[in-house]
C-alpha positions as CSV (number, residue, x, y, z in Angstrom):
1,M,-0.3,-0.2,0.4
2,K,1.2,3.8,-1.0
3,L,0.6,6.4,1.5
4,I,2.2,9.5,2.4
5,L,2.8,10.3,5.7
6,T,1.3,13.2,6.8
7,Q,3.1,13.4,10.8
8,E,6.6,11.8,11.3
9,V,6.0,8.4,12.0
10,A,9.3,7.3,13.9
11,G,11.4,4.5,11.5
12,L,9.3,5.0,9.0
13,G,9.6,8.9,7.2
14,G,8.7,12.8,8.3
15,P,5.8,14.5,6.7
16,G,5.2,14.2,3.8
17,D,7.2,11.6,2.7
18,V,5.4,8.5,-0.1
19,V,6.2,5.7,1.8
20,E,4.8,1.6,1.1
21,V,3.4,-0.3,3.9
22,R,2.0,-3.2,4.5
23,D,-1.6,-3.1,3.9
24,G,-2.8,-3.8,7.6
25,Y,-0.3,-1.2,8.8
26,G,-1.8,1.5,6.7
27,R,-5.4,0.6,7.0
28,N,-5.2,-0.4,10.4
29,F,-2.8,2.2,11.7
30,L,-1.4,4.8,10.0
31,V,-4.3,6.1,7.8
32,P,-7.1,6.1,10.9
33,R,-5.1,8.2,13.6
34,G,-4.2,10.8,10.8
35,Y,-0.5,9.4,10.2
36,A,-0.8,8.9,6.5
37,I,-3.0,9.4,3.2
38,A,-3.5,7.9,1.1
39,W,-1.6,7.9,-2.0
40,T,-3.3,9.3,-5.5
41,K,-1.9,11.7,-8.0
42,G,-4.1,14.3,-6.6
43,G,-2.7,13.7,-3.1
44,E,1.0,14.2,-4.6
45,K,-0.2,17.5,-5.0
46,Q,-1.1,17.8,-1.6
47,V,3.1,16.6,-0.6
48,A,4.1,19.9,-1.7
49,T,1.6,22.1,0.8
50,I,2.7,19.2,4.0
51,K,6.5,19.3,3.3
52,R,6.3,23.8,3.1
53,A,4.0,23.6,6.6
54,Q,6.8,21.4,7.6
55,D,9.8,23.3,6.9
56,A,8.1,26.7,8.6
57,R,8.6,24.8,11.9
58,T,11.4,23.1,11.8
59,V,14.9,24.0,12.4
60,R,16.2,25.1,9.9
61,D,19.7,24.1,10.5
62,L,22.7,23.4,13.1
63,G,23.1,26.4,14.0
64,H,19.6,27.5,13.9
65,A,18.9,24.8,16.3
66,Q,22.1,26.1,19.1
67,E,20.2,29.6,18.8
68,I,16.9,28.6,19.5
69,K,18.6,26.1,22.5
70,K,20.1,29.8,24.1
71,E,16.8,31.4,23.7
72,I,15.2,28.5,25.5
73,E,17.4,27.9,28.0
74,K,17.8,31.8,29.1
75,L,14.0,31.3,29.7
76,S,12.0,31.4,33.1
77,V,8.9,29.7,32.4
78,T,6.2,29.3,35.3
79,L,3.3,27.0,34.7
80,P,-0.1,27.4,37.0
81,A,-1.2,24.4,37.9
82,R,-4.5,23.2,40.0
83,A,-2.9,20.6,43.1
84,G,-4.0,19.2,45.9
85,A,-2.5,19.2,49.5
86,A,0.5,17.2,49.1
87,G,1.2,18.9,46.2
88,R,0.3,16.3,43.4
89,L,-1.6,17.8,40.3
90,F,-5.1,16.9,39.4
91,G,-4.1,15.5,36.7
92,S,-1.0,16.6,35.0
93,V,0.9,19.3,32.6
94,T,0.9,17.9,29.0
95,A,3.2,18.9,26.1
96,A,0.9,21.1,24.9
97,D,0.9,22.9,28.0
98,V,4.4,23.3,28.6
99,V,4.5,24.6,24.5
100,S,2.1,26.9,25.3
101,A,4.1,28.7,28.4
102,V,7.2,28.9,26.9
103,T,5.6,30.6,24.0
104,R,3.6,33.0,26.5
105,A,7.0,33.4,28.7
106,G,9.0,34.5,25.3
107,G,10.3,31.9,24.2
108,P,10.4,29.9,19.8
109,K,7.4,28.2,18.6
110,L,8.3,24.7,19.2
111,D,6.9,21.6,18.2
112,K,5.2,19.7,21.4
113,R,6.2,16.1,19.7
114,R,9.5,16.9,19.9
115,L,9.9,18.0,24.0
116,Q,10.1,14.4,25.7
117,L,7.7,14.1,29.0
118,G,7.3,11.0,29.1
119,N,3.8,10.6,31.3
120,G,3.7,14.2,32.2
121,I,4.4,16.3,35.1
122,K,2.4,15.2,38.2
123,S,3.7,17.6,40.6
124,L,4.7,21.0,41.7
125,G,8.0,22.4,41.9
126,K,11.2,22.9,39.4
127,H,11.0,20.5,36.2
128,Q,13.6,20.2,33.5
129,V,12.4,19.6,29.8
130,P,14.1,18.2,27.2
131,V,12.9,19.4,23.8
132,V,15.1,18.1,20.9
133,L,15.6,20.3,18.5
134,H,18.5,19.2,16.0
135,P,19.9,15.2,15.6
136,D,22.4,16.8,17.6
137,V,20.7,19.5,19.6
138,T,18.6,19.1,22.5
139,A,17.7,22.0,25.1
140,T,16.2,22.2,28.5
141,I,13.0,24.0,29.6
142,P,13.6,25.0,33.0
143,L,10.0,24.7,34.6
144,E,8.3,26.0,37.6
145,V,5.2,24.3,38.5
146,V,2.9,26.4,40.5
147,E,-0.3,26.5,42.4
148,G,-3.1,27.9,40.2
């Protein structure tokens, strides 16, 4: 089955790539989750649009990644969250929450899929959130989760 990826899929490719996968994998996993669309001649035209959108979001090169890293690491990011008596959060802080907090703090726009949060942040206090900007550059966002 021939598909056009709309998002980055580990071990397969990035947005706009045309890939050949087994029918079941494409039909049951990639297409229903929105990771890919069926390849057609008309869909081939969408590849250019997907590539342009990806280029606007991605880091251009190693030097640009290092500039963004310096900008991120000098930020002071504070995120208010509701918490119980023992400092445990009701729910958790997600990657989208961190990205919006960085933007509000005056930082660059980041792709939430680049953050490495694991299962999220579940307690008040200071946290270090790694973000992969480039295969060779990983920045750390200094995040403080406060009662809010």
